[in-house]
BAKOL-860541 format. One line per 3 residues: number of its first residue (from 1); their letters; for each residue x, y, z of C-alpha. Coordinates in nm, 3 decimals, decimal comma. Layout:
# residues N
NUM) a) X Y Z ~ ...
//
This chain:
# residues 541
1) xxx) -5,894 3,853 2,927 ~ -5,582 3,972 2,833 ~ -5,390 3,832 3,117
4) xxx) -5,569 3,456 3,005 ~ -5,346 3,513 2,660 ~ -5,010 3,705 2,787
7) xxx) -4,823 3,348 2,842 ~ -4,944 3,240 2,526 ~ -4,787 3,554 2,388
10) xxx) -4,432 3,573 2,544 ~ -4,390 3,216 2,428 ~ -4,486 3,297 2,066
13) xxx) -4,246 3,569 2,075 ~ -3,967 3,385 2,223 ~ -4,020 3,095 2,009
16) xxx) -4,016 3,330 1,709 ~ -3,693 3,479 1,849 ~ -3,513 3,135 1,842
19) xxx) -3,588 3,086 1,548 ~ -3,437 3,414 1,403 ~ -3,138 3,358 1,624
22) xxx) -3,115 2,961 1,490 ~ -3,146 3,091 1,131 ~ -2,883 3,351 1,150
25) xxx) -2,631 3,110 1,280 ~ -2,680 2,867 1,006 ~ -2,665 3,174 0,740
28) xxx) -2,347 3,247 0,934 ~ -2,160 2,899 0,888 ~ -2,413 2,749 0,650
31) xxx) -2,198 2,389 0,664 ~ -2,001 2,335 0,996 ~ -1,703 2,079 1,075
34) xxx) -2,013 1,942 1,330 ~ -2,297 1,939 1,048 ~ -2,074 1,696 0,815
37) xxx) -2,072 1,481 1,141 ~ -2,489 1,539 1,199 ~ -2,511 1,428 0,876
40) xxx) -2,311 1,092 0,873 ~ -2,031 1,231 0,608 ~ -1,719 1,153 0,743
43) xxx) -1,436 1,300 0,659 ~ -1,169 1,041 0,513 ~ -0,786 1,004 0,569
46) xxx) -0,591 0,776 0,344 ~ -0,259 0,697 0,481 ~ -0,097 0,502 0,226
49) xxx) 0,255 0,338 0,201 ~ 0,520 0,192 -0,043 ~ 0,580 -0,181 0,009
52) xxx) 0,576 -0,205 0,422 ~ 0,483 -0,531 0,480 ~ 0,219 -0,617 0,732
55) xxx) 0,517 -0,808 0,936 ~ 0,693 -0,529 1,019 ~ 0,423 -0,384 1,177
58) xxx) 0,401 -0,434 1,604 ~ 0,028 -0,466 1,549 ~ 0,054 -0,775 1,330
61) xxx) 0,306 -0,935 1,561 ~ 0,610 -0,770 1,425 ~ 0,923 -0,954 1,539
64) xxx) 1,175 -0,729 1,416 ~ 0,975 -0,389 1,522 ~ 0,750 -0,152 1,723
67) xxx) 0,532 0,102 1,548 ~ 0,344 0,279 1,829 ~ 0,178 0,471 1,637
70) xxx) 0,032 0,260 1,343 ~ -0,079 0,058 1,628 ~ -0,266 0,336 1,783
73) xxx) -0,487 0,314 1,423 ~ -0,555 -0,051 1,565 ~ -0,637 -0,009 1,893
76) xxx) -0,871 0,265 1,880 ~ -1,010 0,078 1,516 ~ -0,991 -0,249 1,318
79) xxx) -0,724 -0,446 1,230 ~ -0,780 -0,659 0,904 ~ -0,555 -1,010 0,930
82) xxx) -0,627 -1,090 0,570 ~ -0,632 -0,812 0,279 ~ -0,473 -0,923 -0,035
85) xxx) -0,368 -0,722 -0,320 ~ -0,475 -0,776 -0,694 ~ -0,153 -0,725 -0,831
88) xxx) 0,160 -0,750 -0,610 ~ 0,330 -0,415 -0,773 ~ 0,339 -0,063 -0,696
91) xxx) 0,142 0,130 -1,000 ~ -0,124 -0,138 -1,059 ~ -0,242 -0,172 -0,711
94) xxx) -0,273 0,206 -0,676 ~ -0,482 0,225 -1,038 ~ -0,690 -0,055 -0,863
97) xxx) -0,756 0,149 -0,531 ~ -0,839 0,415 -0,801 ~ -1,077 0,240 -1,002
100) xxx) -1,240 -0,055 -0,827 ~ -1,110 -0,292 -1,122 ~ -0,933 -0,546 -1,166
103) xxx) -0,573 -0,421 -1,411 ~ -0,658 -0,578 -1,742 ~ -0,962 -0,353 -1,683
106) xxx) -0,789 -0,055 -1,556 ~ -0,552 -0,106 -1,871 ~ -0,245 -0,036 -1,567
109) xxx) -0,123 -0,367 -1,569 ~ 0,247 -0,301 -1,496 ~ 0,448 -0,057 -1,351
112) xxx) 0,595 0,149 -1,726 ~ 0,169 0,149 -1,870 ~ 0,073 0,482 -1,828
115) xxx) -0,283 0,541 -1,623 ~ -0,583 0,683 -1,832 ~ -0,697 0,984 -1,626
118) xxx) -1,019 0,977 -1,823 ~ -1,143 0,679 -1,724 ~ -1,422 0,668 -1,369
121) xxx) -1,230 0,668 -1,018 ~ -1,335 0,697 -0,691 ~ -1,230 1,085 -0,621
124) xxx) -1,439 1,188 -0,908 ~ -1,727 1,063 -0,753 ~ -1,710 1,227 -0,449
127) xxx) -1,629 1,568 -0,623 ~ -1,942 1,536 -0,755 ~ -2,106 1,432 -0,439
130) xxx) -2,003 1,714 -0,245 ~ -1,643 1,612 -0,138 ~ -1,324 1,808 -0,185
133) xxx) -1,065 1,560 -0,308 ~ -0,646 1,607 -0,228 ~ -0,316 1,378 -0,283
136) xxx) 0,009 1,455 -0,159 ~ 0,294 1,266 -0,174 ~ 0,359 0,892 -0,407
139) xxx) 0,144 0,888 -0,707 ~ 0,371 0,646 -0,963 ~ 0,111 0,630 -1,245
142) xxx) 0,288 0,840 -1,510 ~ -0,045 1,084 -1,609 ~ -0,102 1,376 -1,419
145) xxx) -0,372 1,306 -1,146 ~ -0,748 1,361 -1,220 ~ -1,019 1,395 -1,029
148) xxx) -0,860 1,592 -0,744 ~ -0,901 1,979 -0,613 ~ -0,562 1,963 -0,492
151) xxx) -0,264 1,780 -0,566 ~ 0,145 1,770 -0,513 ~ 0,280 1,482 -0,624
154) xxx) 0,668 1,312 -0,636 ~ 0,794 1,285 -0,988 ~ 0,793 0,911 -1,068
157) xxx) 0,977 0,709 -0,774 ~ 1,088 1,009 -0,595 ~ 1,425 1,013 -0,398
160) xxx) 1,453 1,044 -0,002 ~ 1,568 1,363 -0,015 ~ 1,531 1,699 -0,179
163) xxx) 1,242 1,598 -0,378 ~ 1,130 1,753 -0,699 ~ 0,743 1,785 -0,709
166) xxx) 0,393 1,852 -0,904 ~ 0,220 2,065 -0,777 ~ -0,123 2,116 -0,938
169) xxx) 0,030 2,063 -1,271 ~ 0,370 2,293 -1,194 ~ 0,703 2,206 -1,060
172) xxx) 0,882 2,312 -0,726 ~ 1,157 2,153 -0,517 ~ 1,166 2,111 -0,163
175) xxx) 1,489 2,049 0,081 ~ 1,481 1,791 0,342 ~ 1,348 1,457 0,403
178) xxx) 1,091 1,300 0,208 ~ 0,847 1,145 0,408 ~ 0,912 1,471 0,684
181) xxx) 0,768 1,682 0,348 ~ 0,519 1,470 0,232 ~ 0,344 1,523 0,633
184) xxx) 0,408 1,891 0,615 ~ 0,222 1,942 0,288 ~ -0,052 1,724 0,391
187) xxx) -0,105 1,891 0,727 ~ -0,041 2,253 0,585 ~ -0,322 2,122 0,321
190) xxx) -0,589 2,009 0,609 ~ -0,474 2,345 0,827 ~ -0,490 2,635 0,546
193) xxx) -0,573 2,482 0,196 ~ -0,911 2,353 0,224 ~ -1,223 2,442 0,306
196) xxx) -1,433 2,348 0,607 ~ -1,741 2,351 0,521 ~ -1,694 2,040 0,334
199) xxx) -1,638 1,701 0,412 ~ -1,272 1,597 0,230 ~ -1,067 1,340 0,115
202) xxx) -0,729 1,313 0,139 ~ -0,486 1,034 0,016 ~ -0,179 1,112 0,244
205) xxx) 0,117 0,839 0,059 ~ 0,428 0,806 0,160 ~ 0,760 0,678 -0,097
208) xxx) 0,901 0,504 0,229 ~ 0,925 0,211 0,281 ~ 1,035 0,167 -0,080
211) xxx) 1,390 0,028 -0,230 ~ 1,660 0,147 -0,152 ~ 1,535 0,214 0,185
214) xxx) 1,765 0,587 0,250 ~ 1,664 0,652 0,646 ~ 1,619 0,982 0,765
217) xxx) 1,883 1,185 0,942 ~ 1,699 1,138 1,285 ~ 1,737 0,759 1,210
220) xxx) 2,095 0,719 1,075 ~ 2,182 0,519 1,388 ~ 1,850 0,309 1,475
223) xxx) 1,963 -0,068 1,530 ~ 2,351 0,016 1,521 ~ 2,374 -0,227 1,852
226) xxx) 2,100 -0,429 1,759 ~ 2,093 -0,790 1,554 ~ 1,769 -0,823 1,371
229) xxx) 1,620 -1,155 1,405 ~ 1,671 -1,376 1,071 ~ 1,381 -1,573 0,895
232) xxx) 1,385 -1,962 0,917 ~ 1,386 -1,952 0,560 ~ 1,663 -1,704 0,489
235) xxx) 1,868 -1,983 0,298 ~ 1,579 -2,084 0,124 ~ 1,682 -2,329 -0,153
238) xxx) 1,356 -2,336 -0,357 ~ 1,309 -2,714 -0,339 ~ 1,040 -2,841 -0,409
241) xxx) 0,900 -2,498 -0,576 ~ 0,853 -2,438 -0,961 ~ 1,047 -2,305 -1,205
244) xxx) 0,962 -1,961 -1,117 ~ 1,081 -1,954 -0,788 ~ 1,467 -2,032 -0,898
247) xxx) 1,444 -1,825 -1,233 ~ 1,380 -1,456 -0,994 ~ 1,601 -1,206 -0,952
250) xxx) 1,562 -1,049 -0,615 ~ 1,768 -1,216 -0,371 ~ 2,002 -1,062 -0,086
253) xxx) 2,267 -1,298 -0,167 ~ 2,315 -1,177 -0,561 ~ 2,049 -0,919 -0,648
256) xxx) 2,132 -0,609 -0,421 ~ 2,354 -0,320 -0,540 ~ 2,641 -0,116 -0,353
259) xxx) 2,381 0,171 -0,365 ~ 2,132 -0,070 -0,205 ~ 2,377 -0,158 0,058
262) xxx) 2,471 0,200 0,143 ~ 2,799 0,118 0,025 ~ 2,775 0,390 -0,203
265) xxx) 2,582 0,698 -0,104 ~ 2,326 0,886 -0,238 ~ 2,404 1,125 -0,513
268) xxx) 2,144 1,367 -0,416 ~ 2,244 1,490 -0,077 ~ 2,309 1,831 0,037
271) xxx) 2,652 1,853 0,193 ~ 2,525 1,872 0,494 ~ 2,309 1,614 0,453
274) xxx) 2,624 1,369 0,293 ~ 2,840 1,480 0,603 ~ 2,617 1,325 0,804
277) xxx) 2,563 1,061 0,626 ~ 2,862 0,972 0,569 ~ 2,963 1,034 0,967
280) xxx) 2,699 0,726 0,989 ~ 2,765 0,501 0,742 ~ 3,187 0,533 0,680
283) xxx) 3,243 0,348 1,041 ~ 3,006 0,100 0,958 ~ 3,128 0,085 0,577
286) xxx) 3,518 0,063 0,671 ~ 3,432 -0,215 0,958 ~ 3,253 -0,444 0,647
289) xxx) 3,568 -0,395 0,404 ~ 3,820 -0,517 0,677 ~ 3,599 -0,789 0,752
292) xxx) 3,629 -0,952 0,406 ~ 3,328 -1,178 0,439 ~ 3,192 -1,460 0,231
295) xxx) 2,984 -1,715 0,234 ~ 2,652 -1,747 0,445 ~ 2,846 -1,478 0,664
298) xxx) 2,816 -1,218 0,368 ~ 2,477 -1,287 0,311 ~ 2,379 -1,223 0,713
301) xxx) 2,546 -0,858 0,688 ~ 2,350 -0,801 0,347 ~ 2,041 -0,901 0,553
304) xxx) 2,109 -0,675 0,846 ~ 2,228 -0,394 0,678 ~ 1,899 -0,471 0,432
307) xxx) 1,701 -0,473 0,719 ~ 1,817 -0,186 0,909 ~ 1,757 0,070 0,668
310) xxx) 1,409 -0,044 0,583 ~ 1,288 -0,036 0,940 ~ 1,478 0,292 0,996
313) xxx) 1,234 0,414 0,682 ~ 0,910 0,266 0,885 ~ 1,011 0,461 1,205
316) xxx) 0,973 0,756 0,994 ~ 0,655 0,666 0,854 ~ 0,542 0,572 1,223
319) xxx) 0,635 0,905 1,366 ~ 0,461 1,114 1,100 ~ 0,145 0,906 1,105
322) xxx) 0,198 1,012 1,495 ~ 0,205 1,368 1,382 ~ -0,117 1,319 1,139
325) xxx) -0,312 1,197 1,427 ~ -0,209 1,438 1,715 ~ -0,327 1,684 1,494
328) xxx) -0,644 1,559 1,418 ~ -0,727 1,494 1,781 ~ -0,591 1,857 1,863
331) xxx) -0,798 2,027 1,599 ~ -1,156 1,834 1,666 ~ -1,116 1,661 1,346
334) xxx) -1,065 1,320 1,489 ~ -1,395 1,271 1,583 ~ -1,584 1,239 1,237
337) xxx) -1,260 1,168 1,026 ~ -1,251 0,780 0,892 ~ -0,834 0,707 0,929
340) xxx) -0,760 0,427 0,699 ~ -0,356 0,293 0,688 ~ -0,277 0,038 0,411
343) xxx) 0,074 -0,018 0,166 ~ -0,008 -0,106 -0,192 ~ 0,104 -0,483 -0,178
346) xxx) 0,385 -0,648 0,128 ~ 0,739 -0,734 0,107 ~ 0,989 -0,999 0,194
349) xxx) 1,203 -0,914 0,469 ~ 1,467 -1,202 0,403 ~ 1,164 -1,443 0,360
352) xxx) 1,286 -1,710 0,080 ~ 1,629 -1,544 0,057 ~ 1,434 -1,229 -0,064
355) xxx) 1,322 -0,852 -0,092 ~ 1,076 -0,688 -0,327 ~ 0,739 -0,807 -0,391
358) xxx) 0,565 -0,948 -0,721 ~ 0,479 -1,280 -0,618 ~ 0,167 -1,435 -0,500
361) xxx) 0,341 -1,595 -0,204 ~ 0,215 -1,492 0,164 ~ 0,475 -1,195 0,231
364) xxx) 0,401 -0,976 -0,019 ~ 0,088 -1,091 -0,151 ~ -0,072 -0,988 0,207
367) xxx) -0,135 -0,627 0,276 ~ -0,164 -0,444 0,611 ~ -0,542 -0,265 0,667
370) xxx) -0,607 -0,068 0,955 ~ -0,944 0,115 1,009 ~ -1,051 0,407 1,265
373) xxx) -1,400 0,552 1,297 ~ -1,479 0,702 1,591 ~ -1,810 0,599 1,709
376) xxx) -1,895 0,313 1,459 ~ -1,569 0,095 1,470 ~ -1,544 -0,104 1,809
379) xxx) -1,203 -0,023 1,926 ~ -0,949 -0,292 1,893 ~ -1,173 -0,508 1,673
382) xxx) -1,007 -0,781 1,484 ~ -1,144 -0,889 1,105 ~ -1,077 -1,224 0,948
385) xxx) -1,242 -1,190 0,627 ~ -1,096 -1,222 0,263 ~ -1,098 -0,826 0,167
388) xxx) -0,873 -0,664 -0,125 ~ -0,773 -0,312 -0,261 ~ -1,008 -0,382 -0,516
391) xxx) -1,301 -0,355 -0,237 ~ -1,100 0,005 -0,115 ~ -1,263 0,254 -0,373
394) xxx) -1,610 0,120 -0,324 ~ -1,560 0,155 0,045 ~ -1,443 0,491 0,047
397) xxx) -1,765 0,602 -0,222 ~ -2,006 0,407 0,058 ~ -1,868 0,637 0,382
400) xxx) -1,957 0,896 0,186 ~ -2,297 0,818 0,069 ~ -2,217 0,857 -0,259
403) xxx) -2,336 0,567 -0,531 ~ -2,076 0,294 -0,644 ~ -2,086 0,230 -0,988
406) xxx) -2,180 -0,107 -1,073 ~ -1,879 -0,172 -1,281 ~ -1,698 -0,197 -1,011
409) xxx) -1,542 -0,476 -0,901 ~ -1,507 -0,488 -0,555 ~ -1,742 -0,481 -0,242
412) xxx) -1,789 -0,218 0,018 ~ -1,625 -0,294 0,383 ~ -1,848 -0,075 0,558
415) xxx) -2,074 -0,329 0,660 ~ -1,715 -0,510 0,842 ~ -1,650 -0,163 0,929
418) xxx) -1,991 -0,156 1,124 ~ -1,941 -0,544 1,284 ~ -2,274 -0,657 1,110
421) xxx) -2,306 -0,982 0,984 ~ -2,296 -1,025 0,606 ~ -2,222 -1,316 0,354
424) xxx) -1,870 -1,292 0,245 ~ -1,636 -1,353 -0,023 ~ -1,502 -1,721 0,008
427) xxx) -1,195 -1,667 -0,259 ~ -0,983 -1,378 -0,455 ~ -0,813 -1,389 -0,757
430) xxx) -0,489 -1,276 -0,826 ~ -0,246 -1,165 -1,150 ~ 0,117 -1,038 -1,181
433) xxx) 0,190 -0,927 -1,559 ~ 0,507 -0,770 -1,564 ~ 0,772 -1,063 -1,726
436) xxx) 0,867 -1,006 -2,098 ~ 1,013 -1,208 -2,398 ~ 1,275 -0,993 -2,511
439) xxx) 1,402 -0,756 -2,233 ~ 1,483 -0,811 -1,860 ~ 1,221 -0,681 -1,603
442) xxx) 1,266 -0,582 -1,296 ~ 1,330 -0,925 -1,074 ~ 1,226 -1,167 -1,346
445) xxx) 0,954 -1,288 -1,157 ~ 0,700 -1,494 -1,413 ~ 0,362 -1,422 -1,508
448) xxx) 0,079 -1,572 -1,283 ~ -0,241 -1,574 -1,184 ~ -0,409 -1,724 -0,917
451) xxx) -0,673 -1,805 -0,637 ~ -0,675 -1,792 -0,230 ~ -0,931 -1,873 0,001
454) xxx) -0,847 -1,877 0,376 ~ -0,708 -2,213 0,369 ~ -0,554 -2,323 0,016
457) xxx) -0,363 -2,128 -0,263 ~ -0,325 -2,220 -0,596 ~ -0,126 -2,080 -0,875
460) xxx) -0,101 -2,126 -1,210 ~ 0,225 -2,021 -1,375 ~ 0,024 -2,041 -1,702
463) xxx) 0,326 -1,956 -1,954 ~ 0,526 -2,246 -1,795 ~ 0,308 -2,488 -1,757
466) xxx) 0,299 -2,492 -1,416 ~ 0,041 -2,496 -1,130 ~ 0,166 -2,480 -0,771
469) xxx) -0,053 -2,554 -0,466 ~ 0,018 -2,448 -0,101 ~ -0,216 -2,585 0,234
472) xxx) -0,176 -2,249 0,474 ~ -0,296 -2,433 0,766 ~ -0,020 -2,724 0,736
475) xxx) 0,237 -2,504 0,531 ~ 0,186 -2,124 0,634 ~ 0,560 -2,031 0,531
478) xxx) 0,480 -2,223 0,180 ~ 0,791 -2,411 0,155 ~ 0,623 -2,730 -0,042
481) xxx) 0,374 -2,764 -0,321 ~ 0,175 -3,041 -0,242 ~ -0,021 -2,997 -0,633
484) xxx) 0,095 -3,340 -0,742 ~ -0,019 -3,505 -0,390 ~ -0,317 -3,759 -0,476
487) xxx) -0,469 -3,618 -0,137 ~ -0,512 -3,266 -0,266 ~ -0,647 -3,386 -0,589
490) xxx) -0,981 -3,286 -0,482 ~ -0,890 -2,945 -0,363 ~ -0,666 -2,859 -0,697
493) xxx) -0,978 -3,009 -0,894 ~ -1,209 -2,747 -0,717 ~ -0,988 -2,458 -0,682
496) xxx) -0,933 -2,464 -1,081 ~ -1,335 -2,399 -1,091 ~ -1,307 -2,165 -0,869
499) xxx) -1,035 -1,995 -1,079 ~ -1,212 -2,006 -1,401 ~ -1,554 -1,872 -1,208
502) xxx) -1,318 -1,589 -1,085 ~ -1,186 -1,478 -1,435 ~ -1,546 -1,516 -1,621
505) xxx) -1,683 -1,293 -1,317 ~ -1,432 -1,081 -1,392 ~ -1,400 -1,076 -1,747
508) xxx) -1,032 -1,195 -1,712 ~ -0,855 -1,249 -2,119 ~ -0,660 -1,553 -2,137
511) xxx) -0,281 -1,458 -2,109 ~ -0,176 -1,785 -2,159 ~ 0,142 -1,796 -2,440
514) xxx) 0,211 -1,396 -2,386 ~ 0,596 -1,494 -2,286 ~ 0,792 -1,812 -2,414
517) xxx) 0,844 -2,076 -2,190 ~ 1,180 -2,045 -2,241 ~ 1,227 -1,685 -2,351
520) xxx) 1,547 -1,482 -2,488 ~ 1,538 -1,237 -2,153 ~ 1,660 -1,537 -1,920
523) xxx) 2,017 -1,509 -2,130 ~ 2,017 -1,100 -2,101 ~ 2,308 -0,992 -1,865
526) xxx) 2,177 -0,782 -1,596 ~ 2,278 -0,431 -1,650 ~ 2,167 -0,330 -1,321
529) xxx) 2,000 -0,580 -1,098 ~ 1,648 -0,445 -1,054 ~ 1,656 -0,241 -1,356
532) xxx) 1,469 -0,342 -1,653 ~ 1,664 -0,417 -1,989 ~ 1,512 -0,275 -2,348
535) xxx) 1,779 -0,446 -2,546 ~ 1,684 -0,750 -2,742 ~ 1,873 -1,126 -2,684
538) xxx) 2,153 -1,157 -2,970 ~ 2,114 -1,521 -2,898 ~ 2,099 -1,793 -2,600
541) x) 2,405 -1,897 -2,398
//
């Protein structure tokens, strides 16, 4: 009789031993890296740069440079062709990303404001739902970071070399090139400081390629023997555009300083760094001085100097993105890490004769956005929906399976990552605020708001009483305002109605009359182009 039961007894013992072994392993490593993957809660790596225009990325068809490591993200993931910012300036864009709310609601409408760190942000929500959160690099929101387990941030804008930083509230000093240092810190966090039993959200944020575009030692000679192609509107005279385009202070011709153009070296270099810098720039500067250029020849020289330095900074970013991607692969983290690359807004690369951003015109309004999620996002996919930095917070929360607060104003991009057919928005709202009555603002761009659809863009320079309409299908370079043309009368009517609907939806206060049509600030002499003056005008000339 006993023999009839022996197989069952052997099975039971084996089953019990298996359970005991499994239980003991779970006790040793209760939340392994693979456990997070099985739970469907990926790590999130958000790579963010400052002023990186999408038309300086080869995956977006750049004619001026190549970005092989950024292209890896696009080739292995998704490229968004129509990502736009809500307010084209550094600090406000960051505040929108943290809160998922437009500038007027998060309280950070212009650089120089102080971000209210007590308000709801996506990192705080992620922490409550089991994520560890970290930020390394540029912060630029005046107040101290909140909602992060670890932070090491630049002070203000931060320099390109030898940056002092604030590490968890304490000042520290680094020596070297800032783009490399920020990457070193981010990698050190992933290798040594994070808890491997928890999923992470790391905001890996570079200063580059922000003004004044100081290249790293490795790239001081890059493009020396190359002529960068000029945009077809480098010598734009703004005919057919409104007052704002004429009043700005952001031209390559008139606004750039000797510091921008590297005719004056940085003032914070070590002796060794300065010697390397001067070896690279002094022969080129001497040739420039001897040439004694004027007129369009001088503008062309400035354009070449600006663009080469800008692209050298981008090259360092691309290299360091490659370092990060390589580590994710070698460590095995890549399989369960969503990698997202973007920049706070676009930038003018000589387009319309400009540098900087701020305007709702395409080059500065458009943001790069790449996303890689192995096993979910189809490699090499492209999305053409209208998306925005307003959507980033909601996307991060959705990825983490955390609740999205009802007062956030964006929409998660996760369904788009998955290639799902979803009803999507047909328009976007924009609002720029940094212009004053009594003092100069950086680059003197008038306040404006607007609405963009896939084909049209309507801009309201509301303190000037001027409207601009662009047919982006016929005029992608935005060279001709067609607002007053009879054939667009219905388009104007429809877009004005859409603008009002969006302002009501987003609870936008009326800012009309905030600045005079012809304010004293227009008649103040710039102390230094790009630097805001706080002096009051004594009178108009």
